[in-house]
N, C-alpha and C positions, 0 to 999 in steps of 0.2 A: 646075922647078916650085916655087912658093912653098910652104914647109911651113906648114900651118895647124894650130895647136893650139887646142882649145876647152876651157875650164875652166867647169864647171857647178857653181855653189854650191848645195849641197843639204843643209846641215848644221843648218838651223834647227829649233827645237822646234815652233813653231806653237802657242803657248799658246792663242790665241783660237779654235783649231779645237776645243778641248775634247775631245781624242781622244788615245788612246795610240798611234795610228798616226802615223808620221812625216808631216809636212805634205805632202812631195813625193809621197807614195804615195796621197793621196786622188785620186779619179778625176774626170775631166772627159771627157764624151763616151765613157765606157766604158773610159778608159785613164788610168793614173796620170799626174799632172802631169809628173813627171820624164821619162816616156817620150815625151811630146809634144816636150819640149825635145831629148831625145836624137835623135829622128827628124829634127828640123830641122837639128841639127848634122851628122848623117850626110848628109842631102840637100845640105848646103852644101859638101860635099867635105872635111870635116875628116880630117886624117891621124891625129891623136892626140886622144883625148877623155879628160879627167880629171874625175871626179866627186868633189867634196869633200863627205863626209858626216860626220854627228856623232850627233845624237839618233836613237834607234831602233836603234842598234847595227848589226848585220849585216843588218837587214831591207832596207835600201836596196840594198846590193850584191847580195843574193840576188834581189830583185825585178827588177833590171836586168841579171841575169847573161847574158842573150842578146846584149847589146851588147858590142862590142869596145872596152871602156873600162877605164881604170885607176881604181880606187877608193881614195881617200886619206882617212884618218880625221883630222878636225880636233878635237882635244881639248886644252884647252878651246876654246870658240868666242869669239874676241876680235875679231870684226869681219870685214868683207868683205876688207880688205887682208890680214889675217892668214890668211884662207882661201886666197887666191890665192898667198900666200907658200908654202903647203904644196905647191903644184903646180909652182912655178917650178923647183926643183932637178931635177925629172924631165924637163924639156923641153930639146930642142936649142935652141941660141941663135939659129940662123937662122930666118927666117920671121916669121910674125905670130901673135899670140895673141888669141883672142876670149873674152870673159867673158860667160857667160849665167847665168840664175838658174832653179833647179828649180821655183820657185813662180811663174814668169812663163811659163805653158805655151804660149801661142799665138803666140810669135815665129815668123815665117815665114822659110823659107829664102831667099826673094827679097829680104827686107830684109837678112838676114845677108850675102848675096852682094854687095849694094850696099855694105855697110860694108867688106867684104874687098877690094873693087876699089880702094880708096884706098890708095896706097903711101906708106910712110915718114912717116906722120902718126899722131897719136893721134886716133882716130875715136870720137866719143860719139854714142850714140843718144838724142836728146832729143825732147820733145814739149811742146805747149802745153796747159795745163789751166786751165779757169776757176776751179777750186778746187784749188790746188796743195798744200794742207795735207798734211804727212807726207812730201813729196818734197824732195830736195835741189835747190836753185835754181842755175840756170846764170847766172853773173855774167859780163858782157861789158864791155869798155872802150868809150870813145866811138866808136871805129872799128868796133865790132861784133865784135871778136875775143874769144873765150872766155878768161877769165883764171883762173877757179877755179870750184869747186862748193862751195856752203855747205849743209851738212846742215840739215834743217828745225829741229832742236832747237838749233842754233847760230846761227840767223838773227836778225838785228835786225828791228825792226818794218818798216823800209824794205825790207830784203831779202825779207821775207815777201810783199811785193806782186808779186814777179817771177813771171810766168806760165810761163816756159820752165823745164822741170824735167828733171832727170837721171833716166833710166830705169834706170841702173846697168849697162846693156849697153855695152861698149866693146871696141875692138880697137886694137892697136898693135904696133910691132915688138917681138918677144920680147926681144931684147937690151936695149932701152931699159927695158922693163917690169921686167926683172930688177934693173936699177940703181935704178930708182925705188922698187920695193917694199922693197929693202934699207934705204932711207932713211926709211921710214914711222915716225911717232911716234904715241903715243896721248894727246897733250895736248889733250883735248876733254872735253865734258861727260859722255860715255859711257865714257871711258877705253878706247876701242877704236881699232884700226888701220883707218882709213877708206881704202878703195880710191880714193875720189874725191880724196884729197890728191895723187895723182900728177899731177893736172891742173896745179896750181901749179908742180910740179917740171918738167913739160914746157914750161911758159911760160918758166921760168928758164933752161932748157937751149936755148931757141930752137927747139923742135920745134913745127911747125905743128899746130894743133888744128882738126879739122873736125867739124861737127855734121851728122848725118844724121837724117832723120825716118822713122818706120815708115810703110809703105803704108797700114795701117789702125790706128786708135787702139787697138783692142782687143788688138793684138799685144803691147803693153807693160803690160797690166793685170795686176797681181799678185794673189795669193790669200793672205789672212791670216785669213779667217774662213769659216765655212760660208755666211754670207750672201753674201760676195763670190764664193765658189765657185758658188753658185746663180745669181747674176746673170751670171757669165761663161759658165756652162753654157748659159743661154738665149741669150746673145749669139752664142755659137758655133753653136748650133742654127739660129738665124735666118740666120747667114751661110751655113751649108750649104744651107738651104732656098732662099736667094737664088740660089746657084750652080745648084741643080737647076732652078729656074724658068727661069734664063737658058739652060739646055740643053734646054728644051722639055718638061720634066716637068710634069704637071698635079698640083698639090697642093690638096686641098679646103680646107685651112687651113695656110698656112706656119708659123703659130705652134704647131701641134700635130703635130709630127713630131720624132722623136729618131733621130739617126744616130750610132751608137757604134762606128764603124769606117769602112769604105769602101763606098759604095753606087754601083754603076755601073748606069745606066739606058739602055735603048734608046729608040727613037722612040715617041712617043704612049703613054707610060706614065702611068697614073693612080694616085694614092695618096690614100686617104681619111684621115680624121682619126685621131689617136692611135696611129699605127703606129710600131713600134720596129724598127730595123735594127742588128744587131750583127755585128762582124767583117766579112769580105769578102762582100758580097752582090751578085749580078748579076740584074737584071730585064731580060728580053728585050723586043723590040718588042711594043707593044700589051698589055703585062701590066697587069692591074688588081688592086690590093691593097685589100681591104675594111677597114673601120674596125677599129681596135684589134687588128690582127694583129701578131705578133712573128715576125720572120724573122732567123735567125742562120746565118751562114756557109753560105749556100745559093745554088744557081743555078736560076733560074726561066726556063723556055723561052718563046719567042714565043707570044703569044695566050692564055696561061694566066690564069685568073681565080682569085684567092684571095678567098674570101668572108670576111665579118667574123669576128673573134675566133679566127682560126686561128693555131696555133703551129707553126713550121717550123724545124728545126735540123739543120744538116749534112746537107742533103738535096738531091738533084738531081731536078728536075722537068722533064719534056719539054714539048713544044709543045701548046697547046690543051687543057690539062688543066683540071679543075674541082675546086677544093679547098674544103672547108668548107660552111657555117660551122661553127665550133667543132671543126675537125679538128686533130689533133696528129700531125705527122710528125717522128719522132725520128731521132737520128744513124744514118747508114748506110742510109737509105732512098733508093731510086732508082726514080722513076716515069717510064715511057716516055710517048710521045705519047698524047693523047686518053684519059688515065686520069681517072676520077671517084672522088674520095674525099669522102664526105659528112659530115653532122653527127655529132659525137661518135664519129668513127672514129679509131683510133690505129694508126699504122704504125711499126714499129721494125725497123731492120736488115733490110729486105726489098726485093726487086726485084719490081716489078709491070710486066708487059709491056703493050704498047699495047692500048687499047680495053677495058680491064678496069674493073670497078666494085665499090666497096664503099661503099654510099651511106648506111648507117645503123648506128650503135651497135655497131661491131665492133672487134676487136683482131687485127691481123695482125703477128706478131712472128717474126723469124728465119725468113722464108719466101721461097720463090721462086714467084711467081705468073705463069702464062703469059698469053697474049693472049685477048681475048674471054671472060674469066672474069667471072661474076656471083656476088658474095658477099652472101648474104642478111643481113638485120638480125640483130644479136645473135650473129654468128659469132665464135668465139674459137679462135685457134691456141694450144693449151696447150703452150708451148715449154720450160717449166722444170719439172724433176722434183724440185726442192728442192735440187739440187746442181749439175747441169749443164744447159746449154741445148741444145736439139735443133731440127733444121730440118724444116720442112714444105715439100713440093713439091706445087704445084697446077698441073697441066698445062693446055694450051690448051683453051678451050671448055668448061670445067667450070662447072656450075651448082650452087651450094651453097645449100640451103634455110635458112630462118631458124632461129636459136637452135641452131646446130650447134657442137659442140665437136670439135676435131681434135687428137688427142693425138699430138704429135710424139715420135719421128721417124716420118713417114708420107708416102706419096705417093698422090695422087689422080690417076688416069689421065686421059688426053685424052678430052674430051667426056663425062666421067662426070657423073652427077647424084646429089647427096646429099640425101636426104629431110630435111625440116625436123624439128628436135628430135632429131637423131641425135648419138650420141657415137661418133666414128670412132677406133678404136684400131689398125686394121690397114689396109694398102694397099687402096685401092678400085680395081677394074678399070675400064678405059676403056669408054665407050659404053653403060654400063648404069646402072641405079638401085641405089644402096646406101643402106640405112637401118638404124638400130638403135633400136628403141623397146620399152619394156616394155608388156605387155598392160594396157590401161586397166581399173582395178578400182574398184568402189564398195563401201565398207565400210558396211553397214547398221547402224544403232544407234549409230554413233560420235558422240560429242559433243565439241565444242570445250571445252578446259579453261577454267574460269572463274577470275577473280582472287579470291584469298583475301582475306577482310576482315581 
């Protein structure tokens, strides 16, 4: 099997970002730019990944520590060729080496695999631009063969008219790259070691050069400023929306959806405007998500309706549930089938069995709620004593009246009824009414304090 080495250049400062954060750690679709590139490298079958970092110190290695990559410090930064020179000594000579860029985040594994399929050649990823300003130009001879790459700052007026540009992404035999990189010089206007100079060396050595193009133009768009980042963010969101539409998802407005992770949808899913999906989210068949809802790392069962302005995080929701509007389901919540959670209800770290309801203005935290339970408006499980969290157990068939406080740890027995306005501090027995209320008193002659002048 061919040994595949991937070098990711991620040492740049990113001055135009006007930020103390390393450029490659700014996020696109909820994920740092560098992690997009690392994911594509992994999906392409890379055996060894080398990340060349510089500005930001150890922030880059720390942020990408979950990846099986080698992190190599480039100090000082003397150009792209100089960066790859740092990785070459660590590589086995056999196989092929691919160079990617940490600030070109949307390169797809399909394009990378297409480049790696070419054997014993230097493969350049090029593209045609109507406005090629800022990019190195691809120079070809009369027969159409690539002869060299001229950096934009070194171009003549004639060379500046060339539309085919270098994306910087290339692949070639590792052994050849080692030889060419050792011969690089910095005799140019920037005093840097250009990786692109190896093209002329390949021509001189008689090594064939092949140009490949990305499947989509946005794959090779780089990020150098917050403006460019914002444009690429919207480009990627539109692409994800297009993919959802092709799979049969109904989007009220494809321009008003944000997917910051992986969204898996069943059949006949409908998503209204302004919704945000973060992390891994699954929507079952016939799920409807109301406008401006936010769903993070959650699983939503078939037929469930999420009404507008609901926030759901790390929650599992069963089939045919009704959530919101303005509901908040926090991490650790597990709702079974046919559960109704209404407006301004908050659920945290709780399990609610089938056919139970909490429709208005309630907080259910650290609780186990049985089936066929009705929780009245304004009910609160008081789960925190100021130091420790405690659990509330509400068994099947319980009816809890409005404005009830349940002081955990406590158990409310099967089919019990809790009178409205009660404060429950002890276990409530099953099948009977439990309530706690002070006697109503009227204080005669009392007057409301007046504001002092």
